[in-house]
N, C-alpha and C positions, 0 to 999 in steps of 0.2 A: 782373118781380118785382124789388124792391129789397132790398139787404142792409143790415140795421140792426145785426145782432149775429152774430158768427161763433164757431165752435169749432174747436179744433185738438186732435187726439188724438195723443199722443206728444210728449214734451218734450225729445227729443234735439236734436242740432245743427240739423237741418232744421226740426223742429217749432217749436223756440224761435225760429228765424230767421223762419219764416212768421208766427208770432204777433207778433213785433216789427214786421214790415212792416204787419200789419193795425192794430196800435195806432198806428203812425206816421201812418196814413191818417185816424185819428180815430175808429175804430170799436172798441167793446168786444169782447174776445175771451176765451173760456174756454179755458184750456190744461190738458189732462188728461194724467195719467200714472198708472201703477199703482204707482209707487214714489216715496216722499216725497223721497228723496235725488235721484233723477233729476228730479223736479219742481223741487226747490230749485235744482239746477244750471241747469235751463232758465230759471228766473226770473232767475238771476244772469247768464246769457248775454245776456238781453234788457237787463238793467240796464247791463251793460258796454258794449253797443252804444251805448246812449244816453249813457253817461258819456263815451265817446270823443267824441261830438258836442258835449257840454258843454265838454270840455277844448279842443276846436278852435274854440270860440266860435260854433258853429252852432246852439246851443240854450242857453237859460238853465236853471238848476237847477229853477226853478218849472215850466217847460215840460216838462222831463224827468219831473217828478213827475206832471204831468197825464197824460202818456202811460202811465206805469207804473200809474196808477189805473184805466186802461182794461183792465188785465190781471186776469183772474180765475183763479188757479191752483186746481186741485181734483184729488182722487183719485177722485171719483164722477161719475156722469152727471146728478146733480141739477140742475146749472146748464144743461143742454142742452135744457130743455123749451121754450125760446123762441128758439133760434138759427135763423138763416135759411140758413146753410151750415156744414157741418162738413168740415174737411180732415183726412184721416188721414195721419199721417207716422210710422207704426210700422215696424219692420224689414221688409225685403223678403221676406215669407213669405206666400204666397197664403192659406193657411188662417187665419193670424192676422188678415189684413186682412178676410177674409170674416166672421170672428168679431166683429171690431169693428163692421162695418157691420150685422150682425144685431142686435147689442146696441143700436146707435144707432137702429135701426128701431123698437125698442120704446119709446124715450123721446122721440124728436124728433117734432115736428108732421109731418103727411103732406106738407106742401109744402117741407120742409127739403131742400136739395140736399146730396148726399153726394159729396165730391170726394176723389180719391186722389192723393197725391204720388208714387206709384210711378214709377220711371224706366223700367220695361219691362213689368211684368206686365199681364195682360189685365183691362181695365176691365169688359168684358162679363161675365167670370166673377165678378168682385166683385159686380156688379149682381145676379147670380142669387141672392145670399144675402139680398136685400132684397125687400120688397113694393113697391118704388118704382124699378124698373130705368130708368124714364124720367127719373128725377132723379139718376142716377149718372153721374159724368164724371171724367176724369182732369184734374188740374191740377198739372202737373209743374214745380215751381220748381227753379232751379239754385243750387248751393252756391258762396258764401254767399248766402242768399236776400235779405239786406238790401243786397247789392251788385249781384248779377246781375239784369239787366232782363228776360230772357226768361222766359216761362211757356208751356209747351206745353199746349194745351187738347185733350183727347182724348175725344170723346163715346163712350159705350157704344153697342152696337148698337141699343138701344131708347130712347136719350136723345132727349128732345123739343127742339124749337127754342127754346122759352122758356128751358130750362135752359142751352143753349149760349149764347144771347144774354146771359143774366144773368151767367154766369161770365166771358164775355169783357168785359162792362162792369165787373164787379167787379175783374178783373185790371187794367184801365185806371185804376180808382179807386185801386188800390194803386201806381200809377205804374209799371206793368210793361208789357211789350210782349207781348200774347197772340198766339200762332200756332196756328191750327186745324189739327189733325193727325188723319188717319184712323187708326184703331187698327191697329197692326201690331207685331210684336216689336221692341222697342227704340225705338218711336215714330219720331221724326225725327232728333234731334241725335245720340243714342247710336248709332243705326244708321249714320249717316254718319261719325261720329268713329272708331268702333272699327276699321274697315278701315285707316284712316290710322295709328292707333296700333299696330295689329298688324303692319303692314308695317315700321314703324320697328324693332320688336323682332325681326322676321325678319332685317332688315339687320344688326342687332347680333349676333344669335346665329350668323349665317353668316360673320361677320368682315368684312363689306363696309365697315364704318366703326365708329368708337367712338361711344358715347352722346354724348359732348361734341361730336364732329364733326357728328353728325346734328342735335343741338340747335342748334348754331351755324348750320348751313345753313338750317334751317327758320325761325329768327328772322331771318336775313338775307333770306329769302323774304318775310317779313311777319308771321308769327305772333307773338303777344305773348310766348310762351315755347315752348321746344322740346318735343317729345313726351315725352321722358324726365323732364324737369322737371315737366311737366303730370301724368304718371302717378304720379310720386312724391307730388305734392300731392294728387291724387284718392284715392290708396290703391290699391296693386297688387292687394289682395284684391277690391276693388270692380271694377277693370278685368278681372281674371280671371273673376269671376262673370258680369259682363255679356257678356264675350267667349264664355264657355262657353254661356250662354243663347242668344246670337245664332247660334252654331254649331249648337245643337240645333234651331233653327227654320229656318235658312237653308241649312245644309249646307256643302259643301266650300269655298265662296268665303270663308267666315268661320272656317276652321280656325285655332284659336289657335296662336301661336308656343309652342314647348315651354318656352322660358325662363320664361314666366309662372308655370307650375306649380312649377318649381324654386324660384323666388324666394319664392313664397307659402309653400311647404312649409318653407322655411328661415327663415320669419318676417320676411323683408325686405319689409315692406308699404309702404315709402315713408317720408315725413317723420314720420308718427305713430309709427313704430317705431324711428326713428333710422337706418334703412338701407333702401334700395330699389335702384333702378338706381345711384344714387349713395350715398355714405356721408355721414352727418351727425355732427357732434361728433367723437367718438373713432373712429367707424366709417369704413371705406374701401370702395372698390368692388372690391378684390382678390378677394373671394369670388365676385363676379359674373364676373370674368374667368376664374376657375377653372371655374365652371359652364359657361361657353361652350366652354372647352377640352375638357371632358368630353363635351359634346354633339357637338362636331365629331369627336373621337376615336372616338366610338361609331358614327359614321355616321348619327346621327339627324337631322342637319340638313345642308343643302347647304353647300358651300364654293366659293370662287372666284367668288362673285357680286359685283356692283357696287352701290354706293349711288348714288341720284340723287334729287333733289327730286321728279321725276316718279313715281318708284316709290311715294312716299307720297301724292302728290296725286291721281294718276289713279284709284286705287280709290275715293277720296272722291267725285271727279267722276262716276265710273261709277255709284256707289250713288245719288247725287243724281239722275242721269238716270233711273235705274230708279224712283225715287220719283215723278218726273214721270209716267212711264208708268203707274204704279199709282195715280195721283191721291192719293198720301198727303198732299200739301199743294200749294198752287199755287207757281208759280215764284218770285214775290216773297217768299212766306213761307219757302220753303226757303233762299233767300239770307239773308233777315233772321234766321232762326234760327241760321245759322252765324256771322253777324256779332255778334248780341247774345248768343248762347249760348256760343260758343267763341272769340270774338274774331278771326275770320278777317279777314285783310287781305293785300294784295299790294303789294309795293314796286315802284313804277314810276318810273324815272328818279330814284331817291333819295327820292321822296315815298311815304309810306305811304297807301294807298287802301283804305278799308273795302270789301270785295268778297266776295260769297258764291261758292260753287262754280259756279253756272250762269252768272253774269256773267263769271266767270273763264274758263269754257269759251268763251263768246261772244267774249271778248277774244282768246284764243289762236286761235280758229277751230275749228269743230266737225270739219272735215276733219283738222286737225292733231291734235286730241284723239283722233280715231278711229285715226289712224296710230300715235300713241304707245301706245294701248291694244293694238293689234294686235301691235306690236313687243314690248311687255312680255309679252303672252300667249304669244308664240312662244318667249320666253326663260325665263319664270318660271311659266307654266302658266295653268290655267283661271280662276283668281281674277281675272285681268285681262281676261277675255273681254268685248268691248264688248257692251252691251245693245242691243236692236234700234233704239231711238230714234236712236242715232248714225247708223246706216245710212239710216233713213227721212229724217232731216233733211238729210244730205249729198246723197242722191239728189234731194231737192227743191230743192237749192241754198240751203238755210237754213244758211249757214256761220258765222253770228255777226255781229259788228259790221261786218266788211268787206263783208258782203252786205246789211246793213240788217235782217236777220232771223236769229235763231238760236233760243235758248230764249225770247228776248224780241224785241220790235221795236226797231230802232235807226234813228236818222237818219244817213244816210251823208253 
């Protein structure tokens, strides 16, 4: 199936960004919202993205107008009668998303694909609200959509192969990198990223290091930005909600750091509120230091612990290994998702090398990773417990690059 016209429901930051990406590829797109002001803001968001391209000399004003003419803003479903795919980008509320899909089911042709931009919610449950569960799929773009290359493709339980193939091809036509992910809570990138971010916050609240020290250590390791800078950019309310959701589904190994809730309740949501882990403008991080003192004085958090790069990286590697075991995605796609979705890289001899978690494990040696995880588990608890695949591969002699085989095959 070919995509000739698309629809996007929800004109917020993500919806507008996705609509811009579609117009940039040369396809017409209907952008719907329930509120005229929100719709106008969405259109202006798209216009401003193009305007920046014009100012940089990457596009002429005429070309910009041609792209804007492909955009069809609307408050109704009237324009959805001939769309080939609809991407919903409404707030992360299951009942709302099901309601949108049920409404679309009544107005779209039977062959129209319904895609959700959810970052974590069940695609299969959304599909149950339609009469076309075989045409429902996750299409998770990353923010900002016009910059980030990765798109997670998550088929619902009843999704057919034609829908999967069509959406993967569509993502490539949008100049994105599609990664096929089996449905699970958090999908792939958020599932891998949250243990890393959460461990950073645990180190902070325990007094193992300051936010700045941890950020500096992780950028020196190779990340494009430190975890606290990243969380302030993403929004601490979003990080808190995702962390709480993963904890509800995966249990103890995803137990959120207590500082998250304190910050969110205090309205420190990151850059968008002027204060998060760091202060912006007139704000400082002194209130955060006070919160940490209170947590430590109350005995709610451990003290006397140590920060290390391994403390943050090993939970990410362990979760990636578990995703291999559970066949959530293939090895190459897991690594590509972390490179394209969160910018993972490793500094080797002063050179920055783009490298995902499984290649990094192969680089270190799987026996070395196993020992690190065991040591961390002995010191900090069950969340570091190595998953079975480490033991299986080490017993088989699949130790990584030094052995010619680990998570991948290597030439020795």
